[in-house]
C-alpha positions in Angstrom: 81.8 100.4 28.0 84.9 100.7 30.2 84.7 101.8 33.8 86.8 104.9 33.0 84.4 106.0 30.2 81.4 105.2 32.4 82.8 107.5 35.1 83.5 110.3 32.6 80.1 110.1 31.0 78.1 109.7 34.2 79.9 112.0 36.5 82.0 114.3 34.2 85.2 113.5 36.1 88.4 111.8 35.3 88.8 108.4 37.2 91.8 109.5 39.2 92.5 109.4 42.9 93.5 112.4 44.9 97.1 111.2 44.6 96.9 111.5 40.9 96.8 107.8 40.1 93.9 105.8 38.5 91.1 104.5 40.6 92.2 101.0 41.6 89.7 100.1 44.2 86.1 99.1 43.8 83.9 99.1 46.9 80.6 97.2 46.9 78.0 98.5 49.2 77.2 101.9 50.8 76.5 100.9 54.4 78.5 101.2 57.6 81.4 99.0 56.3 81.7 100.9 53.0 81.6 104.2 54.9 84.5 103.1 57.1 86.4 102.1 53.9 85.8 105.6 52.5 87.3 107.2 55.6 90.2 104.8 55.4 90.8 105.6 51.7 90.7 109.3 52.5 93.5 108.9 55.1 95.5 107.0 52.5 95.1 109.7 50.0 93.2 107.4 47.7 89.7 107.2 46.3 87.4 104.5 44.9 84.4 103.7 42.9 81.5 102.7 45.2 78.7 100.6 43.7 75.4 99.5 45.4 72.7 97.3 43.9 69.9 99.4 45.4 68.7 102.2 43.1 67.7 104.3 46.1 70.7 103.8 48.3 71.9 106.9 50.1 75.2 108.3 49.0 75.5 111.2 51.4 77.7 109.4 54.0 80.2 108.2 51.4 80.6 111.7 49.9 80.9 113.2 53.4 83.9 110.9 54.0 85.4 111.0 50.5 84.1 114.0 48.5 85.7 112.9 45.2 84.4 109.4 45.3 82.3 108.2 42.4 79.1 106.3 43.2 77.1 104.0 40.9 73.8 102.2 41.4 73.7 98.7 39.8 76.4 96.2 39.2 75.7 95.5 35.6 78.0 98.0 33.9 81.1 97.6 36.1 84.2 96.6 34.2 86.2 94.3 36.7 89.4 94.6 34.7 89.7 98.3 35.6 90.4 97.5 39.2 93.2 96.0 41.3 91.1 95.0 44.3 87.5 94.8 45.4 86.3 95.6 48.9 83.0 93.8 49.4 80.7 94.7 52.3 79.5 91.8 54.4 75.9 92.0 53.0 77.2 91.2 49.4 76.9 87.4 49.0 79.8 85.5 47.5 77.7 84.1 44.7 77.0 87.6 43.4 77.9 87.4 39.7 80.2 90.4 39.9 82.3 88.7 42.6 82.3 85.4 40.7 83.6 87.3 37.6 86.2 89.0 39.7 87.6 85.8 41.2 87.7 84.1 37.8 89.7 87.1 36.6 92.1 87.0 39.5 91.0 90.2 41.1 91.3 90.0 44.9 88.0 90.2 46.8 88.8 91.5 50.3 87.0 92.5 53.5 87.5 95.6 55.5 89.4 93.4 58.0 92.0 92.6 55.4 92.7 96.3 55.0 92.8 96.7 58.8 95.3 93.9 59.2 97.7 95.5 56.8 98.3 98.4 59.3 97.6 97.0 62.7 100.6 97.1 65.1 99.0 96.0 68.3 98.3 92.4 68.9 94.8 91.2 67.7 92.5 89.1 69.8 89.6 87.9 67.6 86.3 86.2 68.3 83.8 84.5 66.1 80.9 82.1 66.5 77.3 81.8 65.7 76.2 83.4 69.0 77.7 85.4 71.8 80.4 87.3 69.9 79.4 90.8 70.9 78.9 89.8 74.5 82.3 88.2 74.8 84.2 91.0 73.1 82.4 93.6 75.2 83.1 91.7 78.4 86.7 91.3 77.4 86.9 95.1 76.8 85.7 95.6 80.4 88.3 93.2 81.6 91.0 95.2 79.9 89.6 98.4 81.4 89.8 97.0 84.9 93.3 95.9 84.2 94.4 99.3 82.8 95.2 97.8 79.4 94.7 100.0 76.3 92.1 98.1 74.3 90.0 99.0 71.2 87.0 96.8 70.3 85.1 96.7 67.1 84.8 94.8 63.8 81.4 93.2 63.2 80.6 94.9 66.6 80.5 98.7 66.1 82.6 100.6 65.4 84.0 99.0 62.1 87.6 97.9 62.5 88.9 100.7 60.1 87.5 103.3 62.5 89.4 102.0 65.5 92.3 104.2 66.8 95.8 103.2 66.0 97.4 101.4 69.0 101.0 100.7 69.6 102.3 97.3 70.6 101.3 97.8 74.3 97.7 97.9 73.4 95.3 95.2 72.1 92.7 95.0 69.4 89.5 93.0 70.3 87.8 92.1 67.1 84.4 90.5 66.6 84.5 88.8 63.2 81.6 87.5 61.1 81.8 84.5 58.8 81.5 87.0 55.9 84.6 89.0 57.0 86.6 85.8 57.6 85.7 84.4 54.2 87.4 87.4 52.6 90.4 87.8 54.9 93.7 85.9 54.2 96.1 88.1 56.2 94.7 87.8 59.7 97.5 87.0 62.2 96.1 86.8 65.7 97.6 86.7 69.1 94.5 84.7 70.2 91.5 83.5 68.3 88.3 81.9 69.4 85.3 80.3 67.8 82.7 80.3 70.6 80.2 77.9 69.1 78.9 76.8 65.7 75.4 76.0 64.5 73.5 76.6 61.2 73.2 80.2 60.4 73.5 82.5 57.3 72.8 79.5 55.0 71.2 81.9 52.6 74.7 83.5 52.2 77.0 80.5 52.5 74.8 77.9 50.8 75.7 75.1 53.1 76.5 74.6 56.8 79.9 73.1 55.7 80.8 76.3 53.9 79.7 78.4 56.8 81.8 76.3 59.2 84.8 76.5 57.0 84.6 80.3 56.9 84.3 80.5 60.7 87.3 78.2 61.3 89.5 80.5 59.2 89.9 82.5 62.4 92.4 79.8 63.6 94.7 79.8 60.6 97.5 82.0 62.1 97.3 82.4 65.8 99.6 82.0 68.8 96.7 80.9 71.1 93.5 79.0 70.1 90.6 79.1 72.5 88.2 76.3 71.8 84.8 75.2 73.2 85.4 71.8 74.7 81.6 71.1 74.6 81.7 71.1 70.8 83.7 69.2 68.2 87.3 70.3 68.0 87.7 72.6 65.0 89.3 70.8 62.0 91.8 73.5 61.1 93.9 75.1 63.8 97.4 76.6 63.5 99.6 73.6 64.4 101.9 75.9 66.4 99.1 77.4 68.5 98.7 76.9 72.3 95.2 75.5 72.8 93.1 76.8 75.7 89.7 75.3 76.5 86.4 76.3 78.1 83.5 74.1 79.1 80.2 74.3 81.0 81.2 71.1 82.6 84.0 70.2 85.1 87.4 71.1 83.6 89.3 68.0 82.4 92.6 69.7 81.7 94.9 72.1 83.6 94.5 74.8 80.9 90.7 74.6 80.8 88.1 77.0 82.3 84.8 75.4 83.5 82.4 75.1 86.4 82.7 73.1 89.6 80.8 72.5 92.8 82.5 74.5 95.6 81.1 75.3 99.1 77.7 74.1 98.0 77.5 76.4 95.0 78.4 76.3 91.3 81.7 78.2 90.7 83.6 79.3 87.7 87.0 77.5 87.8 90.4 77.2 86.1 91.3 73.6 86.2 90.6 72.5 89.8 91.0 76.1 91.1 87.7 77.8 92.1 87.5 81.4 90.9 84.1 82.9 91.8 80.5 81.8 92.3 78.7 81.7 88.9 75.7 83.3 90.6 77.8 86.5 91.2 78.1 87.1 87.5 76.1 89.9 86.0 75.2 87.6 83.1 72.5 85.0 83.5 71.8 81.7 81.7 73.9 78.8 80.5 74.8 80.4 77.2 76.1 83.5 79.1 78.1 81.3 81.5 79.8 79.8 78.4 80.5 83.4 77.2 82.1 84.3 80.6 84.3 81.2 80.5 85.4 82.0 76.9 86.3 85.6 78.0 88.4 84.3 80.8 90.3 82.0 78.5 90.9 84.9 76.0 92.0 87.3 78.7 94.4 84.7 80.2 96.1 84.4 76.8 97.5 87.9 77.2 98.0 87.8 80.9 95.1 89.9 82.2 95.2 89.7 86.0 92.5 87.3 87.3 91.3 89.9 89.9 90.6 92.4 87.1 88.8 89.8 85.0 86.6 88.6 87.9 85.7 92.2 88.8 84.5 92.8 85.2 82.4 89.6 85.3 80.7 90.8 88.5 79.9 94.2 87.0 79.1 93.5 83.4 75.3 93.1 82.9 75.2 92.5 79.2 74.3 94.4 76.0 71.0 95.9 74.9 68.8 93.6 72.7 70.5 90.5 74.2 68.1 89.0 76.8 67.4 92.5 78.1 64.6 92.7 80.8 62.5 95.6 79.6 59.7 95.7 82.2 57.5 93.8 84.6 53.8 94.6 84.3 51.0 92.9 86.1 53.5 90.2 87.1 54.5 89.5 83.5 58.2 89.9 82.6 59.0 91.3 79.2 62.4 90.4 77.7 64.0 91.8 74.5 66.4 89.4 72.8 66.1 90.8 69.3 69.7 89.7 68.7 68.5 86.1 68.7 68.5 86.1 64.9 68.9 82.4 64.4 67.4 79.2 65.8 70.3 78.3 68.2 70.3 81.8 69.7 66.5 81.7 70.2 66.6 78.3 71.9 69.4 79.5 74.2 67.4 82.5 75.1 64.3 80.5 75.8 66.4 78.1 77.9 67.5 81.0 80.1 63.9 81.7 81.1 62.7 79.6 84.1 58.9 80.6 84.0 56.2 79.7 81.4 57.1 81.7 78.3 55.3 83.2 75.3 57.8 83.6 72.5 57.6 86.1 69.6 59.1 84.6 66.5 59.5 85.8 63.0 61.3 88.0 60.5 63.3 87.0 57.4 64.4 83.4 57.2 68.1 82.5 56.9 67.7 79.0 55.4 67.5 77.1 58.7 65.3 74.1 59.5 62.3 75.7 61.2 60.6 72.3 61.7 63.6 71.0 63.7 63.6 74.3 65.7 59.9 73.9 66.6 60.5 70.3 67.7 63.3 71.4 69.9 61.2 74.0 71.9 61.2 73.1 75.6 58.1 72.3 77.6 57.8 75.6 79.3 57.0 77.4 76.0 53.3 78.0 76.7 52.5 79.8 73.4 54.2 81.3 70.4 53.3 84.3 68.2 54.7 84.2 64.7 54.8 87.4 62.7 56.5 89.0 59.7 57.7 87.6 56.4 58.2 84.0 57.5 55.2 83.8 59.9 53.6 81.1 57.9 56.7 79.0 57.9 56.8 79.2 61.7 53.1 78.5 61.9 53.4 75.4 59.8 56.2 74.1 61.9 54.6 75.0 65.3 51.4 73.3 64.2 53.1 70.1 63.2 54.9 70.1 66.6 51.6 70.6 68.5 52.7 73.9 70.0 50.0 76.5 70.5 50.5 79.6 68.3 49.0 82.7 66.8 50.1 84.7 63.8 50.4 88.4 63.3 51.5 90.6 60.4 53.6 93.1 62.4 55.5 93.2 65.7 52.9 95.6 67.1 50.2 93.0 66.5 52.4 90.3 68.0 53.0 92.2 71.2 49.3 93.0 71.5 48.5 89.3 71.1 51.1 88.3 73.7 49.6 90.8 76.1 46.2 89.2 75.8 47.6 85.7 76.3 50.0 86.4 79.2 49.1 85.6 82.8 50.8 86.5 86.1 54.0 84.6 86.3 54.6 84.4 82.6 57.5 85.8 80.6 57.0 87.3 77.1 60.2 86.9 75.2 61.2 88.4 71.8 63.6 85.8 70.5 62.8 85.9 66.8 65.0 83.1 65.4 65.1 85.1 62.2 66.7 88.2 60.7 65.0 91.6 61.0 65.4 92.8 57.5 61.8 92.1 56.4 60.5 95.1 58.4 63.5 96.7 60.1 67.0 98.1 59.2 68.6 95.8 61.7 68.0 93.8 64.9 68.6 97.0 67.0 65.8 98.8 65.3 63.5 95.8 65.9 64.5 95.7 69.5 64.0 99.4 70.0 60.5 99.1 68.6 59.7 96.2 70.9 61.0 98.2 73.9 58.8 101.1 72.9 55.7 98.9 72.6 56.3 97.3 76.0 56.9 100.7 77.7 53.6 101.9 76.2 51.9 98.9 77.8 53.5 99.4 81.2 53.2 103.2 81.4 
């Protein structure tokens, strides 16, 4: 059955846009990204067919944004030949049969970022990486605020890019981009691009680490400035005309490199050999956050943000919720929420930022990572682990093989209660799950909010 007939039979409407033309856009998904696409289509005077694989997916937000939109549940009856383009939400894997059929038929599969790039006038500064993206983009936004620069930040970090205000050429867009968005964006032309770091993640989506890395490195395809992490291997594909800026946790080896040096008996952030400020004065703690600060400095310098404004922002910016957030201290036990640590590398970085004996809460939905390698990499100050959720047994097996003490629990409530029983004065209890939240929560923020509520109940 053709898509046009399906629309007529199911909804009793002609498949036409509000401009009187046929529906040419298929949108996969009904979540935040799809809703921003609906608002964008409304502004364009167009409509679309929205399809979600979930039979119980809520359609209310789509119809609120685009009242004449048609919505279907299930991919099976969609006729790809009826459409000129497909906008796929990030949660739709590339190996979805519908997308494979579309690519074979030559129908473009795009991201919301591809739509955004068609209209953006202001220069784009974009950031990707396995960890730290939201922190760096948010810090950079604060740097712009201190400098009086009109900046709009979003993308993978809320709000979606298509909901950002239109800026003229005097402003700047600060985009956090996921590997999913980069995979489906060919028209990104950036003033400055940065891949903060790379380690295995989203292997359930990309299939292999090589494919994940290739998607991330697409951020450098067309850029005037390329900011790279000198502590990792140089990306393989960078615009040959780009000016390369570097950052490192070590001593800078190049004039155009941000790093750390010893100065006046302290560790300072530096640009080349020039000391900038004591690292201890930063509102962000931990080695991974020092790396984020240095990356933000390199990004800001690419569009001439005054150093005084950038350093002022670094002193004031204390980080984002659900990212190594100290929730409470109760009976001399510190409780930290790092629900955003959704992969092994982020969890290890979070654990490394704690100086005291630590009890780590691990678990959720696995992303195809090597949990045995993760368990063998846990530092000596990890006193105990509590594994919970869908992949609790996977963590338990790996922790047992690595001779690390552990307990298991079904839900986060049980894991927190277990950690409370285990903790002694001077310990830290850290939620750094090394897994996605989608087994029991809508997202990492919902998981973090539940953890905070549980801890506040203990300390009240």
